[in-house]
C-alpha positions in Angstrom: 26.1 51.7 155.0 24.2 52.7 158.0 26.3 53.9 161.0 25.0 54.2 164.5 26.2 56.6 167.1 26.7 54.3 170.1 28.3 56.2 172.9 27.2 54.2 176.0 29.9 53.3 178.5 29.7 49.7 177.7 30.1 50.2 173.9 33.0 52.5 174.5 34.7 50.0 176.7 34.4 47.1 174.4 35.5 49.1 171.4 38.9 49.6 173.0 39.1 46.2 174.6 41.7 43.7 173.5 40.7 40.3 172.3 39.6 38.2 175.2 41.8 35.1 175.1 39.3 33.1 177.0 36.6 34.0 174.4 38.8 32.9 171.6 39.7 29.7 173.4 36.0 28.8 173.6 35.2 29.5 170.0 35.8 25.9 169.0 38.2 23.9 166.9 39.8 24.8 163.6 39.9 23.0 160.3 42.9 22.7 157.9 42.4 26.3 156.7 42.2 27.6 160.3 38.5 28.3 160.0 37.0 27.5 163.3 34.1 25.0 163.6 31.3 26.4 165.7 30.8 24.3 168.8 30.0 26.9 171.4 26.2 27.2 171.8 26.7 31.0 172.3 28.2 31.4 168.9 25.5 29.3 167.2 22.9 31.6 168.9 24.9 34.7 167.8 24.9 33.6 164.2 21.1 33.0 164.2 20.6 36.5 165.7 22.8 38.1 163.1 20.8 36.3 160.4 17.5 37.5 161.8 18.5 41.2 162.1 20.9 41.7 159.2 19.9 39.4 156.4 16.2 40.1 156.7 16.7 43.8 156.3 19.2 43.5 153.5 17.0 41.0 151.6 14.0 43.3 151.7 16.2 46.2 150.6 17.4 44.2 147.6 13.9 43.2 146.7 12.6 46.8 146.6 15.3 48.3 144.5 18.7 47.8 146.0 19.7 50.0 149.0 20.8 50.5 152.6 20.0 53.1 155.2 20.7 56.8 154.5 21.6 56.3 150.9 18.7 53.9 150.5 16.4 56.7 151.6 17.9 59.1 149.1 17.8 56.6 146.2 14.2 55.7 147.1 13.2 59.3 146.9 14.9 59.7 143.5 13.1 56.6 142.3 9.8 57.9 143.5 10.3 61.3 141.8 11.1 59.6 138.5 7.4 59.5 137.9 7.7 63.3 137.1 10.0 62.9 134.1 8.5 64.0 130.9 11.2 63.7 128.2 14.5 62.0 127.4 16.6 64.7 129.1 14.8 64.6 132.4 14.9 60.8 132.3 18.7 60.9 131.9 19.0 63.3 134.9 16.8 61.1 137.0 18.9 58.0 136.1 22.1 59.8 136.8 21.1 60.7 140.3 19.6 57.3 140.9 23.0 55.8 140.0 24.9 58.2 142.3 22.7 57.5 145.3 22.4 53.7 144.6 26.1 53.0 144.0 27.1 52.6 147.7 24.5 50.0 148.5 25.9 46.7 147.1 29.6 47.0 148.1 28.5 48.5 151.4 26.2 45.6 152.1 28.8 43.1 151.2 31.4 44.7 153.4 28.9 44.8 156.3 28.2 41.1 155.9 31.9 40.3 155.7 32.5 42.1 159.0 30.2 39.7 160.9 30.5 36.3 159.2 33.5 34.0 159.0 34.9 32.5 155.8 32.7 29.4 156.3 29.6 31.5 156.6 30.0 34.5 154.4 29.3 33.1 150.9 26.0 31.6 152.1 24.9 34.8 153.7 25.9 36.8 150.6 23.9 34.3 148.5 20.8 34.8 150.7 21.2 38.5 150.4 21.8 38.3 146.6 18.7 36.1 146.3 16.8 39.4 146.6 18.3 40.5 143.3 17.2 37.2 141.6 13.7 37.3 143.0 13.4 40.9 141.8 14.6 39.8 138.4 12.1 36.8 138.5 9.0 38.8 139.4 9.7 42.3 138.2 8.1 41.7 134.8 5.0 40.2 136.4 4.7 43.0 139.0 5.1 45.6 136.3 2.5 43.9 134.1 0.0 43.9 137.1 0.6 47.6 137.8 0.3 48.5 134.2 -3.0 46.6 133.8 -4.5 47.8 137.1 -3.4 51.4 137.5 -2.7 52.7 134.0 -4.7 55.9 133.6 -5.7 56.2 137.2 -5.6 59.9 138.3 -4.3 60.6 134.8 -1.0 58.8 135.4 0.5 56.2 133.1 1.2 52.7 134.6 5.0 53.2 134.5 4.6 56.3 136.6 2.7 54.4 139.2 5.4 51.7 139.2 8.0 54.3 140.3 5.7 55.8 142.9 4.9 52.5 144.5 8.5 51.2 144.3 9.9 54.5 145.8 7.4 54.8 148.6 7.9 51.2 149.7 11.7 51.6 149.6 11.5 54.7 151.8 9.6 52.8 154.4 12.2 50.0 154.3 15.0 52.5 154.7 13.5 53.7 158.0 13.7 50.1 159.4 17.3 49.8 158.1 18.4 52.8 160.2 17.3 50.9 163.3 18.5 47.4 162.4 21.6 47.6 160.3 24.9 47.6 162.4 28.2 49.3 161.8 30.7 46.8 163.4 30.6 43.8 165.8 31.7 46.0 168.7 29.0 48.7 168.0 25.8 46.8 167.4 22.8 48.0 169.4 20.8 44.8 169.4 23.7 42.6 170.6 24.5 42.2 174.3 28.0 43.1 175.5 29.2 39.4 175.6 27.7 38.9 172.1 29.6 41.9 170.8 32.9 40.6 172.2 32.2 37.1 170.8 31.3 38.6 167.4 34.5 40.6 167.3 36.8 37.8 168.7 35.6 35.1 166.3 36.3 37.4 163.3 39.8 38.1 164.6 40.4 34.4 164.9 39.1 33.7 161.5 41.1 36.3 159.6 44.6 35.4 158.2 47.3 37.9 159.2 44.7 40.1 160.9 45.9 43.5 162.2 43.9 45.7 164.6 46.2 48.8 164.8 48.2 51.1 162.6 45.7 51.3 159.7 43.8 54.1 158.2 41.5 54.6 155.1 44.5 55.7 153.0 46.7 52.9 154.3 43.9 50.4 153.5 43.6 51.9 150.0 47.3 51.7 149.4 47.5 48.1 150.7 44.6 46.9 148.5 46.0 48.6 145.4 49.6 47.2 145.8 48.4 43.7 146.6 48.3 41.9 143.2 45.7 39.5 144.5 43.2 42.4 144.5 43.6 42.7 140.7 43.2 38.9 140.2 39.9 39.1 142.0 38.9 42.2 140.1 39.6 40.5 136.8 37.7 37.4 138.0 34.7 39.4 139.0 34.7 41.4 135.7 34.8 38.2 133.7 32.0 36.7 135.7 29.7 39.8 135.3 30.7 39.9 131.6 29.5 36.4 131.3 26.3 37.4 133.0 25.6 40.2 130.5 22.4 38.3 129.5 20.6 39.5 132.6 19.2 42.6 130.9 18.5 40.8 127.7 16.9 37.5 129.0 13.4 38.6 128.1 14.6 39.3 124.6 16.3 35.9 124.4 13.2 34.2 125.7 11.0 36.1 123.3 12.9 34.5 120.4 11.4 31.2 121.4 8.2 32.4 119.7 5.8 32.9 122.6 3.5 35.9 123.3 4.6 38.8 125.5 2.7 37.5 128.5 4.1 33.9 128.2 7.6 35.4 127.7 7.3 37.3 131.0 6.2 34.1 132.8 9.0 32.1 131.2 11.7 34.5 132.5 10.6 33.6 136.1 11.7 29.9 136.5 15.4 30.3 135.5 15.8 32.9 138.3 14.0 30.8 140.8 16.4 27.9 140.0 19.3 30.4 140.2 18.2 31.5 143.7 18.0 28.0 145.1 21.2 26.8 143.3 23.1 29.9 144.5 22.3 29.2 148.2 23.2 25.5 147.8 26.5 26.1 146.0 27.5 28.9 148.5 26.6 26.7 151.5 28.6 23.8 150.0 31.6 26.1 149.4 31.5 27.3 153.0 30.8 23.8 154.4 33.8 22.3 152.7 36.0 25.5 152.8 36.6 25.2 149.1 36.3 27.8 146.3 38.1 26.8 143.1 36.2 23.6 142.3 32.8 25.2 143.1 33.5 28.0 140.7 34.8 25.6 138.1 31.9 23.2 138.2 29.3 26.0 138.2 30.9 27.7 135.2 31.1 24.4 133.4 27.4 23.9 133.7 26.8 27.5 132.6 29.0 27.0 129.5 27.0 23.9 128.7 23.8 26.1 128.9 25.3 28.8 126.6 26.4 26.2 124.1 23.0 24.5 124.1 21.2 27.8 123.6 23.3 28.7 120.5 23.7 25.2 119.0 20.0 24.6 118.2 16.8 26.3 117.4 14.7 23.6 119.2 12.5 25.5 121.6 12.7 23.0 124.5 16.5 22.6 124.2 17.1 26.3 124.1 14.9 26.9 127.2 16.8 24.1 129.0 20.0 25.9 128.0 18.7 29.2 129.4 17.7 27.5 132.7 21.2 26.0 132.9 23.3 29.1 132.3 21.0 31.3 134.5 20.7 28.8 137.3 24.4 27.8 137.5 26.2 31.1 137.2 24.7 33.3 140.0 26.1 31.4 142.9 29.7 32.1 141.6 29.2 35.8 142.4 28.9 35.2 146.1 31.9 32.8 146.2 34.1 35.4 144.4 33.2 38.3 146.6 33.3 36.2 149.8 36.7 34.9 148.7 37.8 38.4 148.1 36.7 39.6 151.5 38.3 36.7 153.4 41.6 36.8 151.5 42.1 40.6 151.6 40.7 41.2 155.1 43.9 41.9 157.0 42.4 45.2 158.0 38.9 46.4 157.7 40.0 49.3 155.5 41.8 47.1 153.0 38.9 44.7 153.0 36.4 47.5 152.2 38.6 48.9 149.4 39.1 45.4 147.9 35.4 44.7 147.8 34.7 48.1 146.3 37.3 47.7 143.6 36.1 44.2 142.7 32.5 45.4 142.5 33.4 48.6 140.6 35.7 47.1 138.0 33.4 44.0 137.7 30.5 46.2 136.9 32.4 47.8 134.0 30.9 44.8 132.2 27.7 46.7 132.0 29.4 49.3 129.7 30.3 46.9 126.9 28.2 43.8 127.2 25.0 45.4 125.7 26.9 45.7 122.4 27.1 41.9 122.3 23.4 41.6 122.0 22.4 43.4 118.7 18.9 42.6 117.4 20.4 41.4 114.2 21.9 38.4 116.0 18.5 37.0 117.0 17.4 34.3 117.6 20.8 32.6 118.3 22.7 35.6 119.6 25.9 33.9 118.6 28.2 36.7 119.5 26.8 37.1 123.0 26.7 33.4 123.8 30.2 32.7 122.5 31.5 35.8 124.5 29.8 34.5 127.6 31.5 31.1 127.1 34.9 32.9 126.8 34.3 35.0 129.8 33.3 32.0 131.9 36.5 30.2 130.9 38.4 33.4 132.0 36.7 33.1 135.5 37.9 29.5 135.8 41.5 30.5 134.8 41.6 33.3 137.4 40.2 31.0 140.1 42.9 28.4 139.4 45.6 31.1 139.4 44.4 32.3 142.7 44.4 28.8 144.0 48.0 28.3 143.1 49.0 31.7 144.6 47.2 31.0 147.9 48.5 27.4 148.1 52.1 28.7 147.9 51.3 31.4 150.5 49.9 28.9 152.9 53.0 26.7 152.6 55.1 29.7 153.7 52.7 30.6 156.5 52.8 27.0 157.8 56.5 27.2 158.1 56.1 30.0 160.7 55.4 29.4 164.4 52.0 30.1 165.9 50.2 30.4 162.6 46.6 29.0 163.0 44.7 30.6 160.1 45.6 30.2 156.5 43.9 31.1 153.2 41.0 29.2 151.7 41.2 28.2 148.1 
């Protein structure tokens, strides 16, 4: 994540300032979970400004290949230089370094978003950010087809080499803008005024259950995240979710079994992701609006399960495509809810929050190691093993969500017995 060296007197002053009680008092009312309802016009203006500067940059970064700031520049350079590979070994080396340089992007971006947005806002912002991933998935095939058709053989380079050159060059340009726009923390953000920085910081303190400002370090945050059993419930939940989403790399293969040509197949992979992008934002907004997580996850996964079942139960082309639209469209919004829920539940310190997000993302993405083996070509056209596994993983997500609901409900009951407790956990 981009960091900026802000050493002006004003920035130094507010970094060490205590929370302004008057600022907190003006932030607005709170709901039953202690999440404040924005009533102050200054706060509404602040959120719009955060959206303008942060989400626009993150979204473009996700659309290009997935990155932020310095690491984004490095990963973009590796991506561009991939056009030089000439055999399997050099491709493996290129992909290895691409993975190393790209790895910090997603958890870093999620952590950055969680530092600025409250529990009512964070899932929606994560969904807007993640929409870049879905749009890339929707249009990547069409973009690749256009480049292959128009540039293949130009200057003696194959179309796929031009794809990496164009993609890498554009990403490098975006990374330059990211250095200027992406912030480090509410109290050290160049494009916020001093009052806006104080407001951004104060509202996050008010919104975080059991928030602590002092006495923490990176290693303390690591230890606290590891020993908190809720971290591992969220990790398991995210792993089940991404395991159920193992279809993302095989969707063109699944659509191809409907019997259409390659061009039509590429076109047909687009609508499910467009539906997913819209549904993701709506579901995440609803989750934040009503401060509810469990039922939103449950209903979304139920629709996805229906889609998986429909795709495997019949060979009728129309029915199977409807099933594909259902399971792709319904499942992606869950990712934002899970990670937003993780960030708000385990955000007692910034260090603990960062570690929790990184752990959930890392262990969740272990799904990429084994899910490809669920899609052997011999299972076409039904892909029974993959579809049934996705149903089982989806059920696992729902079970984890309800376990977390029970855990947090009991914790809230204990918190509410204490004096001066305003903010409790959302479930």
